[in-house]
C-alpha positions in Angstrom: 70.3 91.2 126.8 68.7 87.8 127.6 68.2 87.3 131.4 66.4 83.5 131.7 66.1 81.9 134.7 65.1 78.3 134.7 64.6 75.3 137.6 64.2 72.0 137.2 63.5 69.1 139.9 65.5 66.1 138.5 65.0 66.3 134.9 61.5 68.2 135.1 61.8 71.9 134.5 59.4 73.7 137.3 60.0 77.1 136.4 61.0 79.1 133.0 61.1 82.7 132.5 63.2 84.2 129.7 63.0 87.9 129.3 65.4 89.7 126.0 66.4 93.5 127.5 68.5 96.5 126.1 71.2 97.8 128.3 72.9 100.1 126.7 76.2 99.6 129.0 76.1 96.2 127.7 75.5 97.5 124.0 76.7 94.1 121.6 78.2 92.4 124.6 76.9 89.0 125.7 77.3 88.1 129.2 75.5 85.5 131.1 76.0 83.2 133.6 75.4 79.5 133.4 75.6 76.5 135.9 75.7 72.8 134.5 75.1 69.9 137.4 75.8 66.1 135.6 76.1 63.2 137.4 79.6 62.5 139.1 81.2 58.9 140.7 79.6 57.0 142.9 76.0 59.2 142.6 77.7 62.0 143.3 76.7 66.0 141.1 78.9 67.3 139.9 77.8 71.4 139.4 80.0 73.7 137.0 79.2 77.5 137.2 80.8 79.8 133.6 80.4 83.5 133.1 80.6 84.4 129.9 81.8 88.0 128.4 82.1 88.4 124.8 81.1 90.6 121.8 77.3 88.9 120.8 78.3 89.5 116.8 81.7 87.9 117.4 79.7 84.6 118.2 77.1 85.1 115.7 79.1 85.5 112.4 80.6 82.6 112.0 77.1 80.6 112.2 76.3 82.9 109.9 79.4 82.4 107.4 78.6 78.6 108.0 75.2 79.0 107.1 75.6 81.1 103.7 78.6 78.6 102.6 77.3 75.1 103.5 73.5 76.3 102.1 75.4 77.3 98.7 77.2 74.0 98.8 74.4 72.3 99.5 72.1 74.1 96.7 74.9 73.2 94.0 75.2 69.5 95.0 71.4 69.4 94.5 70.4 68.6 98.2 66.6 68.8 98.9 65.8 71.5 101.2 64.7 69.3 104.3 67.8 67.1 104.4 69.9 70.6 104.2 67.1 71.9 107.4 68.0 68.8 109.1 72.1 68.8 108.7 72.3 72.4 110.0 70.2 72.4 112.6 73.2 72.9 114.8 73.5 76.8 114.0 70.3 77.9 115.0 69.0 77.7 118.8 65.3 76.7 117.9 64.7 74.4 114.9 61.8 75.3 112.8 60.3 74.2 109.3 61.9 70.9 107.9 64.6 71.2 111.3 61.3 70.8 113.9 61.8 67.8 116.3 65.8 67.3 115.4 67.3 66.1 118.5 68.6 69.6 120.3 71.9 68.0 121.3 75.0 69.4 119.8 77.1 66.0 118.9 73.6 64.7 117.4 73.1 67.8 115.7 76.7 67.3 114.3 76.4 63.7 113.3 73.8 64.7 110.9 76.0 67.4 109.2 78.6 64.7 108.7 76.4 61.9 107.7 74.7 64.5 105.0 78.5 65.7 103.8 79.7 61.9 103.7 76.8 61.1 101.3 77.6 63.6 98.7 80.0 62.5 95.5 83.0 63.6 95.5 83.5 66.6 93.5 84.4 70.5 93.7 81.0 72.5 93.6 80.2 74.9 90.6 80.5 78.8 91.0 79.0 80.3 87.7 76.4 79.1 86.0 76.6 80.4 81.8 74.2 82.0 80.7 70.9 80.3 79.5 69.6 82.2 76.5 72.8 81.8 75.1 72.1 79.1 72.7 73.7 75.9 73.3 76.4 77.3 75.7 78.9 75.0 77.8 76.6 73.4 80.6 77.9 73.4 84.5 79.6 70.4 85.7 76.3 68.6 87.3 74.9 68.5 83.6 78.5 67.4 82.0 78.1 64.5 84.3 81.5 63.4 83.8 82.5 59.8 86.0 84.6 60.0 88.6 88.1 58.8 87.8 88.4 55.1 89.3 91.6 54.1 91.4 95.6 55.0 90.3 96.8 53.2 92.7 98.7 51.3 90.4 98.5 48.9 87.2 97.3 49.7 84.0 94.0 51.9 84.6 91.2 51.8 81.7 90.3 54.6 80.0 87.8 56.7 81.9 84.1 56.6 79.9 83.7 59.6 77.7 82.2 63.2 78.9 78.2 63.0 77.9 78.9 66.4 76.9 82.8 67.1 75.9 84.9 64.5 73.6 88.2 65.0 76.3 90.6 67.3 78.3 92.6 70.4 77.7 95.9 70.3 78.8 96.8 74.3 79.5 100.7 75.4 79.0 102.0 78.7 80.0 103.0 81.1 82.2 101.8 80.9 86.0 103.0 83.2 88.6 100.9 83.8 92.1 98.6 87.2 91.8 98.5 89.4 94.6 95.7 91.8 93.8 95.3 95.5 95.4 91.5 95.7 94.7 89.9 99.0 94.9 93.6 100.5 94.3 93.6 104.3 93.5 96.2 105.5 90.7 98.9 107.0 91.8 99.6 110.6 90.7 103.5 110.3 90.3 106.0 107.7 90.9 106.8 108.6 94.5 103.0 109.4 95.1 100.9 107.2 98.1 98.4 105.4 97.0 95.9 103.6 99.0 93.6 100.4 97.8 90.9 98.7 99.7 91.5 95.3 99.8 93.8 92.4 98.3 94.1 88.8 97.7 96.1 86.0 96.5 94.9 83.9 93.9 96.5 81.6 91.0 97.4 84.0 87.9 98.4 83.1 84.4 97.2 81.5 81.4 97.4 77.9 82.7 95.7 79.3 86.1 92.8 81.4 84.9 91.9 79.4 81.5 92.2 76.1 83.6 90.1 77.3 86.3 86.9 78.6 83.8 87.2 75.1 82.1 86.7 73.0 85.3 84.0 75.7 85.9 82.6 74.9 82.8 82.7 71.1 83.4 85.4 69.8 81.0 87.6 67.5 82.5 90.5 66.4 82.6 92.4 69.7 82.7 95.9 69.4 83.4 98.5 71.7 84.5 101.7 72.2 82.7 103.6 75.3 84.0 106.6 75.7 86.5 106.8 76.7 89.7 109.8 77.0 92.5 109.5 74.3 95.4 108.5 77.4 97.9 105.4 78.4 99.6 104.1 80.0 96.8 104.4 77.2 94.2 102.9 75.2 97.0 99.8 77.8 97.5 99.0 77.6 93.7 99.0 73.9 93.4 96.4 74.1 96.4 94.6 76.6 94.4 94.6 74.5 91.2 93.3 71.3 92.6 90.6 73.0 94.9 89.5 74.2 91.0 89.3 70.8 90.2 92.2 70.6 87.9 95.8 68.3 87.7 98.5 69.1 89.2 100.1 65.8 88.3 102.0 67.8 85.4 103.5 71.0 87.4 107.5 71.5 87.0 108.7 72.4 90.3 112.1 74.3 89.0 114.6 74.1 91.6 117.2 77.1 92.9 114.0 79.9 91.5 111.3 81.5 93.1 107.7 80.7 91.8 106.5 83.6 90.0 104.7 86.4 92.1 102.6 89.7 90.0 101.4 92.4 92.0 98.0 93.9 90.3 96.8 97.1 91.6 92.7 96.8 90.3 91.8 100.2 89.9 88.2 101.4 90.1 87.4 101.5 86.7 88.3 97.5 86.8 91.5 98.2 84.7 94.6 97.0 86.5 98.8 97.6 86.6 100.9 94.9 86.7 104.3 94.3 88.1 105.7 90.3 87.8 108.9 88.5 88.9 109.0 85.7 86.1 111.0 83.4 88.0 110.8 79.9 87.3 108.6 80.7 84.0 111.7 81.4 82.4 112.6 77.6 82.7 109.4 76.3 80.6 110.5 75.3 77.1 109.5 73.0 74.2 112.1 70.1 75.9 111.2 70.4 79.6 107.4 70.4 78.5 107.6 67.8 75.5 110.2 65.5 77.7 107.9 66.0 80.6 104.8 64.6 78.2 106.4 62.1 77.0 107.6 60.5 80.6 104.4 61.4 82.5 101.3 58.8 83.1 98.8 61.2 84.1 95.6 61.4 86.1 96.7 60.9 89.5 94.9 63.6 90.5 95.7 66.9 92.0 97.4 68.9 95.1 100.2 69.4 96.9 101.1 65.7 97.8 100.2 64.9 93.9 103.5 63.5 91.9 105.2 66.8 90.7 108.1 66.6 88.1 111.3 68.2 89.5 113.0 70.2 86.9 116.7 70.8 88.1 118.3 74.1 86.5 119.4 73.5 83.6 117.8 69.9 83.1 116.1 68.8 79.6 114.8 65.6 78.9 117.9 62.6 77.9 116.6 62.8 74.1 117.2 66.4 73.8 121.0 67.1 72.7 122.3 70.7 72.3 121.8 73.2 74.4 118.5 74.6 76.1 116.7 77.4 73.9 116.7 79.6 77.5 120.4 79.7 77.3 120.2 81.5 73.8 121.1 78.0 71.5 119.3 76.0 69.1 118.0 72.7 70.9 116.8 70.3 68.7 114.5 67.2 70.0 113.5 63.4 68.8 110.2 63.5 70.9 107.7 61.4 68.5 104.1 61.8 70.7 101.4 60.3 67.7 102.1 56.4 69.0 104.8 56.8 71.7 104.9 56.7 75.4 102.5 60.2 75.7 99.5 58.2 73.9 98.5 55.6 76.8 99.7 57.7 79.4 96.6 60.6 78.3 94.2 58.4 77.7 94.6 56.4 80.9 94.4 59.9 82.5 90.2 60.4 82.5 90.0 60.6 78.5 91.7 62.1 75.7 93.1 65.7 74.8 90.7 67.1 73.0 92.5 70.8 72.6 95.8 71.9 74.0 96.3 75.7 75.2 99.5 77.9 75.2 99.3 80.9 76.9 101.1 84.2 76.8 103.9 83.4 74.5 105.8 87.0 74.6 106.5 86.7 78.1 108.1 83.3 78.2 112.0 83.2 76.5 111.7 79.3 76.4 108.1 79.4 74.0 109.2 81.7 71.4 110.2 81.1 68.0 111.2 77.8 66.9 111.1 76.5 70.7 106.9 77.2 70.0 106.7 75.9 66.8 108.3 72.7 68.0 105.9 72.7 70.7 103.0 73.2 68.9 104.2 70.7 66.3 104.8 67.6 69.2 101.7 68.4 71.1 99.2 68.5 68.1 100.4 65.1 67.2 99.1 63.2 70.5 96.1 60.7 69.5 92.3 62.1 68.8 94.1 65.4 67.0 93.5 67.8 69.5 92.8 71.7 68.8 95.9 73.9 69.3 94.7 77.2 71.3 97.0 80.6 71.9 96.6 83.1 74.2 98.3 86.5 74.0 99.3 88.5 76.9 102.3 90.9 77.2 102.5 91.7 73.4 103.9 95.2 72.7 106.1 97.0 70.3 109.2 96.2 72.1 107.9 92.7 72.7 106.9 91.9 69.5 108.7 90.7 66.5 107.7 88.1 63.3 109.9 85.5 64.8 108.2 85.3 68.1 105.1 83.9 66.8 105.7 83.9 62.7 107.2 80.1 62.8 104.7 78.5 64.9 101.1 80.5 63.0 100.6 77.4 60.6 100.3 75.4 63.4 97.2 77.6 65.5 93.7 76.6 65.7 92.5 78.9 67.6 94.2 82.3 68.5 92.9 84.4 70.9 93.8 88.7 71.1 92.7 92.0 72.2 92.3 94.9 69.6 96.1 96.4 70.6 97.6 93.0 70.6 95.9 92.4 67.2 97.0 95.8 65.9 100.4 94.9 66.6 100.6 91.2 65.7 99.5 92.5 61.9 101.0 95.9 62.1 97.7 97.5 61.5 97.6 101.2 62.4 94.6 102.2 63.9 93.0 104.2 60.9 92.4 108.4 62.6 89.1 108.4 63.8 87.7 105.5 62.3 89.6 102.7 64.3 87.1 100.4 67.2 87.1 102.9 69.6 86.6 102.3 73.1 82.5 102.8 73.4 79.6 102.3 71.2 78.6 99.8 68.6 81.2 98.9 66.3 80.2 100.3 62.4 81.0 98.7 59.4 84.2 100.5 58.9 85.4 99.4 62.1 84.2 96.0 61.2 86.6 96.4 57.9 89.5 96.9 60.1 89.0 93.4 62.2 88.0 91.8 58.9 91.7 92.5 57.3 93.5 91.9 60.8 92.0 88.4 60.7 92.3 88.3 57.1 96.6 88.4 57.9 96.0 85.8 60.5 94.2 83.5 58.1 96.9 84.0 55.6 99.6 83.2 58.4 97.7 80.0 59.0 95.9 80.4 61.6 92.3 78.8 61.1 90.4 80.8 63.6 90.7 84.2 65.2 88.6 85.6 68.1 89.5 88.8 69.4 88.1 90.9 72.6 87.4 94.4 71.8 86.7 95.1 75.6 83.5 97.1 76.4 82.5 97.5 72.7 82.1 92.9 72.2 84.4 90.3 70.4 84.8 89.3 67.3 85.6 85.7 65.3 86.4 84.9 62.1 86.9 81.0 60.2 89.4 80.6 57.8 87.7 80.2 54.2 89.6 77.3 53.6 87.9 73.8 54.1 91.7 72.3 54.0 92.8 73.8 56.9 89.9 73.6 59.0 90.3 69.0 57.5 94.0 68.8 59.2 93.2 68.6 63.0 90.4 66.3 63.7 88.7 68.0 66.4 89.3 71.2 64.8 87.2 69.6 61.7 84.6 68.3 64.3 84.2 71.4 66.2 84.6 74.3 63.3 83.8 72.5 59.8 80.5 74.5 60.0 82.2 77.2 60.8 84.7 77.3 57.4 84.6 81.2 55.8 81.8 82.4 58.3 82.5 85.5 61.0 80.3 86.5 64.2 80.1 90.3 66.0 78.9 90.2 69.2 78.0 92.9 71.7 79.4 93.2 75.1 77.6 91.7 77.8 76.7 94.2 80.5 78.6 93.7 83.9 77.1 92.8 87.6 78.4 95.5 90.1 82.1 96.4 90.4 84.3 95.1 87.8 87.9 93.0 88.1 89.2 92.6 84.4 92.3 90.2 85.5 92.3 87.1 83.9 89.0 87.7 81.8 91.0 87.3 78.6 91.7 83.7 79.8 88.3 83.1 80.6 87.1 84.5 77.5 89.5 81.8 75.9 88.3 79.1 78.0 84.7 79.6 76.7 85.4 79.5 73.5 87.7 75.9 73.7 84.8 74.4 75.8 82.4 75.0 73.3 85.1 73.8 70.7 85.8 70.3 72.9 81.5 69.6 72.9 80.6 66.4 71.5 77.8 68.1 69.6 79.0 70.9 67.6 77.8 74.4 68.1 77.4 77.8 66.0 80.1 80.3 66.0 78.1 82.9 67.5 77.0 80.4 70.0 80.6 79.4 70.8 81.6 83.5 70.5 78.4 83.9 72.9 79.7 81.5 75.3 83.4 82.9 75.7 82.0 86.5 76.3 79.6 84.9 78.8 82.3 83.1 80.9 84.8 86.6 80.5 81.6 88.5 81.7 81.6 85.5 85.1 85.1 86.3 85.7 84.8 89.8 85.2 81.7 90.1 88.2 83.0 87.0 90.4 86.7 88.6 91.4 84.9 90.9 93.7 82.0 89.1 94.4 84.4 86.3 95.7 85.2 88.1 98.7 81.6 90.3 99.5 
């Protein structure tokens, strides 16, 4: 309890006494009586007496949160400590250090904060830093120094100057959902048992969300989201989170008559998770919808809920498509010409060329399987600059996989990411009894032979670079020995021409604190892609290490973000 007695004569203090006492009966409460006197009309005085009663912690904690958030933001933006101290003077009763002497008036102090925030360049802050020990790991946004986009209000915009670090942006296509994560979930003992969890959050999930956010964190720009959502609150929340993460939402499809996909993910104490998902609007995403959208879109008009967003009515395809949609089970044919057509100019006007196209979770997207997926990959492969085409797997099981799902697409996949179980299903490789890559310990030569054999089968199918994640065992990458395959794609030859015939195996990086592995595979793909779209080529080992570091930031940051 603080007791303060102050007697003024005019504007001059005559007597001041402050005593800080603890009263058990009051505890954490704040109780004070304050008398305010001010000038009133015609020289009269106005006196106001106030009595306040509140939990002191309820008053202080919001100020502490403000201090932490703003200090973190100013640190990320490179604000000098003295400037930050002056701007945050309003949070403290006594201004000391660099803030000493600041006008004690609240409005004057608020103006200091506003002036500093207004002086900073536009752009989101950075979270998660690459491991400085990894050789040539992708930089942060600040290091990338991508120039801000100019006015996109109308007319023909000039192409943005190329990034000092990356050669272009990435189109992220695939399954999108709003993840409701049940953190610290206990595994139920039976189907009807009651299981507990210790907190929940709702965050953008799925391949474009997780991979795109990780790419944006690493400084890659632009990152376009190409996904299908419903015209509902969940869809609006996804777009809000995408924009907040620094991604461009101008290529998001809003599907009428269906809901945005929602996934319920119990995250167990060991970091593993379960998953229940309603695919909903994702079932409207097919090659015709994506290629039609790209052929007619003007990119680079910013993101957010109010950004231009394409509307996809039920069953509506691009006018240049004939035949029923693949979603209906029929064969669809299209006449998209992307190499020098309408798509080339908008993409270049949107802040830089497309250096890579990433497609996620085809096994869960019935419109992006088989010939539909192959048509999409061929189409985007004709973009100016010959971008790298990447595919990330999820939902692969004996029930969902057949040779027809990916078979026609393998020759057009430049980078394929899968975990160990998915790779075994994909290649039809049974785990050798007692000798297979297990859950713990270093990978031995016999186990490495299994990884090489699986990669060789995928290379034989046409895949250029295979990246396999092994959980707590680390990660493995293999590159085709066919130099002609690498030369076939301009960006691939630039990034991986020196990797021909090489492989890399790295141990896992130790996680920090509690683990949440949701989205780790997507972040791993982002790390590989960020390394491959760098203007300066890196080694295969450095690219694999950067991918692991990106995944580690996701694994550890999922809990840290709410603590």
